[in-house]
C-alpha positions as CSV (number, residue, x, y, z in Angstrom):
1,M,41.8,-16.5,-33.0
2,S,44.1,-16.9,-29.9
3,K,45.6,-20.4,-29.3
4,S,43.8,-20.6,-25.9
5,A,40.5,-20.3,-27.8
6,K,41.5,-22.1,-30.7
7,S,42.4,-25.0,-28.2
8,A,39.0,-24.4,-26.8
9,A,37.0,-25.0,-30.0
10,R,39.3,-27.9,-30.3
11,H,38.0,-29.4,-27.0
12,E,34.4,-28.1,-27.4
13,T,34.1,-30.3,-30.3
14,A,36.3,-33.4,-29.0
15,F,33.8,-33.2,-26.1
16,A,31.0,-32.8,-28.2
17,S,31.5,-36.0,-30.0
18,W,32.8,-37.7,-27.1
19,I,29.3,-37.1,-25.2
20,R,26.9,-38.7,-28.1
21,R,29.4,-41.6,-28.1
22,N,29.1,-42.3,-24.7
23,G,25.4,-41.3,-23.9
24,Y,26.0,-38.6,-21.5
25,P,24.7,-35.6,-20.0
26,P,27.0,-32.7,-21.0
27,A,26.8,-31.2,-17.2
28,E,27.7,-34.9,-16.4
29,A,30.8,-35.5,-18.5
30,V,33.5,-33.1,-18.0
31,E,35.4,-35.1,-15.8
32,R,34.8,-38.4,-17.5
33,F,36.1,-36.5,-20.9
34,L,38.9,-35.6,-19.1
35,E,40.2,-38.4,-18.2
36,M,39.0,-41.1,-20.5
37,S,38.7,-39.4,-23.8
38,D,41.7,-40.4,-26.5
39,Y,41.5,-37.3,-27.8
40,F,42.0,-35.3,-24.5
41,L,44.7,-38.0,-23.3
42,G,46.6,-37.6,-26.4
43,E,46.8,-33.8,-26.2
44,L,48.0,-33.6,-22.7
45,E,50.9,-36.4,-23.8
46,T,52.2,-33.4,-26.1
47,L,52.9,-31.1,-23.2
48,E,55.1,-30.6,-20.3
49,P,53.8,-31.8,-16.9
50,S,53.1,-28.1,-15.9
51,E,51.5,-27.3,-19.1
52,R,49.1,-30.5,-18.4
53,E,47.7,-29.1,-15.3
54,K,47.3,-25.5,-16.8
55,M,45.6,-27.5,-19.7
56,I,43.1,-29.4,-17.8
57,S,42.4,-26.9,-15.4
58,E,41.4,-24.0,-18.7
59,A,39.6,-27.6,-20.6
60,R,37.4,-28.0,-17.6
61,A,36.3,-24.3,-16.9
62,Y,35.8,-23.7,-20.6
63,L,33.8,-27.2,-20.6
64,Q,31.9,-26.7,-17.5
65,R,30.9,-23.2,-18.6
66,R,29.2,-24.4,-21.7
67,S,27.6,-27.1,-20.6
68,T,25.8,-24.7,-18.8
69,E,24.7,-23.0,-21.5
70,D,21.4,-23.5,-23.5
71,N,22.9,-23.5,-26.9
72,F,24.9,-26.3,-26.2
73,T,23.3,-28.6,-24.3
74,M,20.5,-28.5,-26.7
75,Q,22.5,-30.3,-29.0
76,F,22.2,-33.4,-27.1
77,P,19.2,-36.3,-25.9
78,T,18.2,-36.4,-23.1
79,V,20.3,-39.0,-21.1
80,Y,17.7,-41.4,-19.0
81,L,18.7,-43.5,-16.3
82,C,17.0,-47.5,-15.4
83,K,18.4,-50.0,-13.8
84,D,18.3,-53.8,-15.2
85,K,16.9,-57.0,-13.3
86,H,20.5,-56.9,-11.8
87,G,20.5,-53.5,-10.0
88,R,23.5,-52.5,-12.7
89,Q,22.5,-48.6,-13.2
90,L,22.0,-48.0,-17.5
91,R,21.9,-44.8,-19.3
92,Y,20.1,-44.6,-22.6
93,T,18.6,-42.0,-24.9
94,V,15.5,-42.0,-27.1
95,T,15.5,-40.9,-30.7
96,L,12.2,-40.3,-32.1
97,T,10.6,-40.5,-35.6
98,I,6.8,-39.0,-35.1
99,G,4.2,-39.0,-38.1
100,E,1.1,-38.4,-38.2
101,D,-0.4,-41.1,-36.3
102,Q,2.7,-43.3,-35.7
103,A,6.0,-42.5,-34.2
104,E,9.2,-44.9,-34.3
105,W,11.7,-44.6,-32.0
106,I,15.6,-46.0,-31.3
107,G,17.0,-46.2,-27.6
108,R,20.6,-46.3,-27.3
109,V,21.7,-47.8,-24.2
110,W,25.2,-48.1,-22.3
111,A,26.0,-49.3,-18.8
112,D,29.0,-47.7,-17.5
113,D,31.7,-47.0,-19.9
114,Q,30.2,-49.7,-22.5
115,Y,28.0,-49.1,-25.3
116,L,25.3,-52.3,-25.1
117,G,23.1,-51.5,-28.5
118,E,20.0,-50.2,-29.8
119,V,16.2,-50.9,-28.6
120,T,14.0,-50.3,-31.8
121,G,10.7,-50.0,-31.8
122,S,7.1,-48.3,-32.9
123,G,3.7,-46.8,-31.6
124,S,0.8,-45.9,-33.0
125,G,-2.7,-43.7,-32.2
126,P,-3.8,-40.2,-31.9
127,K,-2.7,-38.1,-29.5
128,A,-0.4,-40.7,-28.3
129,N,2.4,-40.0,-26.0
130,Y,5.1,-41.1,-27.8
131,L,8.2,-39.9,-25.4
132,A,6.6,-41.8,-22.9
133,L,5.7,-45.0,-24.5
134,A,9.0,-44.8,-26.1
135,R,10.5,-44.9,-22.8
136,M,7.9,-47.6,-21.2
137,H,8.6,-49.8,-23.9
138,I,12.8,-49.5,-24.0
139,E,12.9,-49.8,-20.0
140,S,10.5,-53.1,-20.1
141,Q,12.9,-54.6,-23.2
142,I,16.6,-54.0,-21.3
143,D,16.2,-57.3,-20.2
144,C,14.8,-59.4,-22.6
145,Q,17.6,-61.5,-23.9
146,D,18.4,-60.6,-27.4
147,A,15.9,-57.2,-27.0
148,I,19.1,-55.0,-27.0
149,V,21.2,-55.2,-30.9
150,K,24.7,-54.3,-30.8
151,R,25.0,-52.1,-33.7
152,P,27.7,-49.4,-34.2
153,L,26.9,-45.9,-33.1
154,P,26.0,-43.8,-36.1
155,D,28.9,-40.8,-36.7
156,Q,26.6,-37.9,-37.0
157,W,22.9,-38.1,-35.0
């Protein structure tokens, strides 16, 4: 494996982890990752200025390409947008656990670059649209005091 291929694989792994921890859709996350990721900024520190530009350019091209490939993007939950009562743009993901006649969900919520926490809930009923139910619940709870519980993000999910 070439040095460039090894770098690309490391960048992709760090990018995937960063996406999960920051709640962005892959295609929208590339620039933020390159500007804000501790991993990527650390990689740049060891390089000369001319090498930095080359690495940024190569990483950007590679990650933008990967962010359009289904086999990469399908490993991430869909990111939904809503606004709170103050007009602040929020992002959230939904993790569903579906049983025979019921479901439980976790909505993870972010504002800008800050992880706010989780909104949990459950619902039941035959043939229920659990994703729609979960989204309505999460969006209705976002403005309720103490509805978003600050828990650490899981290491893997």
